[in-house]
N, C-alpha and C positions, 0 to 999 in steps of 0.2 A: 566475395565484397561486395555489400550492400550500401547504398545510398538513401540514405538518413535524415530526414529534418525534423528538428522541435520547435514548435509552438507555442509561444509564452515565453523563451527566451527569459526574462526579466525575474523572473522569480527564485525562489529558492530547489523549487524544485528541475524547474527547465534550467535554472547554473551545473546542480550534481546532476544533469545527464549529462550536461556538455562537457564535462570534467571526467566520467564516465567513458562518454562515447568517444572525445579527441585519444583516446587509449585502446580503444577496439581494434585489434587489428582485424577484422573484418568488413567492419565501417567504414563510410568514408560522409562526411558532416557536408551537406551543399547545400541546404538550407535553415538560416536560424530565425527567425520573427520573433516580435511582440507588436504592444502597442508606443509605436516608433513614432505617430505624428507625421510623418513624411520625411523626419534625419535620421537614414540608417549610421548607422556608428561600425564602427568592429567591434568586434566581439571579445580583443584582447584590449578594446582599451577600456570595456563593462568588467571585462574579469583579468586585471592586467599580469595574473598569472599563470594566464594560454599566451603569454608575446611568446612567439617563433612557435607556437607548437599548433594553433587553429587564425588563418588566415580569408575569416570569413566575416562578412557582412552582416551584422541582426539589421531587419526591413521589420515594414507592416504587413501584415498578413496577407496574401492574398490568394487563394488558395488552390486557382490554376496554377497561377506560376510553380506553387511550390509543388503539386499536384504529378507537373509535366517532368522534376526532374525526379523524385524520391519512389522508393521500394517501399519504405514504410515511416508513418507520420507518427511520432507522438505529439501529444497534445496534451499543454501543461497549464491549463486554463481555467479560473474558474468557474466554480459548480453553478451552472444558468447559461453561463457564456457559450460551451463546450458542445451543447450538445447540435447547435445550427450548423456549426462550422464540421464535427465531426461527420456529419450529416451530404457534407458538398463532398468531402474527403471518399467518403463511402460510394460517392455517386459517382463520383470520377475513377474506380475500380483501385485503388487503396486501400490499404492496409493501414488499420490504424491503434496506438496502445491511448488510453485514453487518461489521462490521471485525476478527474474532477470525479463527484461521484454521478453523473446525472446515467452512466449506463449503469450504475452496481447493484441498482434495488431497479427487484423484478416486477413488482405490482408499481405499479405506474400513479394507482391514488395512495399507495404510501409515501412513493416520492413526493407526488403533488402538496402532502399534509404536509410533511417534513421541511419541503425545499419552497414552498407558495407560490408556485409557478407550475402552470400547465405544460406538460411532457408533451412536447413537439412530434416526438420520433420514435411510438410507441409500435412503429414495425419493423424499424432497427432495432431496439431493444433487445427483440424476440432472437436478432441472432448473436447480441453480444456474450462474450463470456467472464464468466466472474474470474479476475487474471490472476489465484493463489494456487501456482505451479504445485503445490503440494498435494492439492485437492485436483486440478481440471488439468494437470498437464497435458492429457489426452484431445482433451477438447482447445487446450490451445493452440495445438499445432494447426489444427485447421481452421483455426479462428480467421474472418475477416476482423474485427471491432474487439480486442479486447477491453476489459474497466477495469484498471490496478486497483488494486486494494486501500480500502483504506489505511492510515499507519495503525491507530487503536487498534481497529479491527484486525490487523494480521496478528499480534499478538496475544491476541482473543482466540481469536481460530485457533491458531498454530497451537497456543498453551490445552485448549481445550478438546482435539481431534479425537486422541487415544480414548481419556477419557470416557467420551461419549459414545465413541464409534463402540467400545466394551464394553458397554452400560455399565458400569463398574461407580456411578453418579447418579445421583437424583437429577433433574429437570425444573426441582424445586428450588426458590430462592437464592441460584445462580449470585454473589456479589462480584463485581469487579471492581478496581482501585485501580485507578491508571495514572502516567506519570509522563510529559512527554517534555523534553526539553523546550527553549521558548525558538524554534523557527518554525515548531509546527504547526505556529498562529501565524506565517507568514512574515511580510514585508514589516506591511503597514502594523504588523503588532506588533514588533520587535521593536519598530521606529520608535512605539510610546508604552515599550517596555522602559520602567526607571529603576528593575535591579538595584541588588540580588532578591528576589523577595519568590518566594513559594505558598499556591493558594489553590484552594479546590474553584473548580467552576463552570456556568454553567449547567443548575446543582437539579435534583426533581424531575430529571426523567427527559431531557429537552435536550440532551446534546446532539446530532445530528449523525454522528455514527453507530448507535440506538439502533433503528432499525437493517440496518448493515452486516453488524452481528448477530441480532435475532435473529435477521434472515440467515446466515448460514450455521447460525445452531440449529437449530430448528431444522434445517436437510439433515445435520448431524446425527440427532434425535429419532432415526429411524421410527415410527413407531408409537410413540410420546402426542399429548395433545401440544397443540401450538402453547408457546410460552415465554416471558419476559427474564429481563434480566433489572438490576440494579447495578448501573452505570456511574463510577463518580473520575471525572477527571479533575488532573493537577496538573500546570504550571508545575518545572523545575527552573530552578536557578542554573541554566547549563545552559549552550548552546544550543546541540543536541544530543538526544539519545531517549528514550521511550522503555519504560516498564509497566507490567502489568504482574498483575497477582489478583490470580482467579479463587473463588472461592468455593466450593462445593460440598455436598451432603454426602460421603459416599454411601451405599447402598445393598454393603457387605462388607464385612471383617477382610481386611487386606492387607500386610505389609508394608512397610517402605520399599522393602526389598524388592516385591511383587510388583508395585507402581512402579517403580525405576524402570524393571522391565520390561512390562505392557510400553514405557514411553521408548526406551532404549532399540525396541523390536521394533516399532514402529516408527518411526525415524533413520533408521539405520543404513537405509540406501541413500536417504535423501541429504545432496551434498550442502545445502544451508542450514539445514537446523541441528544443532548440539544439544547433548542431554548433557550438563553440568553438574555439578554441587552447589556451588551462586551461582543466578545470573544476575549482573552484574554488565552494568550500560557502557563501561569504560571500555569492558571489554570484548563490545563489538561495534567501539565508533567509528567512522566510517571505513565501513563493510558490511558485505550481504547477511551476512550471520545474525540470526537467530537461537539464541541460548535459555534453554529450558529447565527448571529446576522444581524438583515436584519435593513435598513434603506431606507425611499425615500426620495429622493430631488427634490419638487415638483416642483421648477422651471424650470427644464429640460425638461421632467422628467425624474429622472434615478433609480433604485434600485440598491440599492451597499449593498452586501451582503458576510458580514466577516465570513471565517472557519479558526477554532484553531483545531490543533489534536498535538499531539509527534510526531514525523515524524520516531520514531526507534517502537515506540509502536503501534499505529493504520494506522501510514503509512507504515510498514510491519511485526514485529514478531506478535502486540498484533492482527491484522487482522489475520494474517497467523493462531493460534489458535484459532481468533473466528471461521476463516471455516472452523479448523478440529471439534469446535465441533455439528457446525452446520452436517458435515458429518458424526460425529460421533453416534449425537443423543445426545449425553450432551446440559447440557441448557447451552449457549452462553454465560453468563457469566462467567464459570467455570474458574477458575484459572486466569481471570482478572480483579477480583474486591475481 
């Protein structure tokens, strides 16, 4: 049994973390915190479905107090806010799983360009492990700080790994068409969402998940020159769920059956990735699964990969708990199925 704290309990990802961790057989939630303005509140008053399941107060953030009782701390805080608080926890000898973007981007110049603030923890950034288990499981086991991936990047990277590793596609002209449920925009966005409405946003290569996607795809395409992608995000008129379709140019003739075989072979031992005929958000809702479908358009020839996740689970809190399970030697499915 480990003692776990969640910092940022008032946001969507924080709430989802509490929901998952409260049912985890090897976890005791010992501290919940957020911006409470000096007014602690029982978490079951904030989220009534936890009544009888979790009797913990949500309080203002006190790093020393939280560190004293915790084995691992989840930080579900906004980008730019996280880095200073995470650094304090690390200095107090704690292991941290951070759900912000502050430790995902390896190059601080790129981070500063896209997020518009100086990165004040450059030395700590060197210790951070990108928390995609399907790529970095061994590093995650030993990590002091795990940078939990973004939701869009999770779909895109998982959908791209076999194709890029097996070099069956070119890195030129990769197009990514992604759609997210409204919860992906956070509570403030949802308050202003007047739906039902579906639309593209942050067009013209300005979405902040682009450098994270390009960083990891470039690592996968070993031996190729640095490349960029075309990324178009959309808002879906549903609360949760995320679907990304990635278009690759094939560099050799290959059949649909062969492509499916490549993906099934790569993911055969992964507990949360399923190769399916059709990837649908309804089939992954409230789960930590990523469903991937692959199709070949032989006329072009183009490989189309579609990946579906729940943006709040595999795209955030569930993946964070999967990382915790790896770090502490639990089964990866503990608390998640």
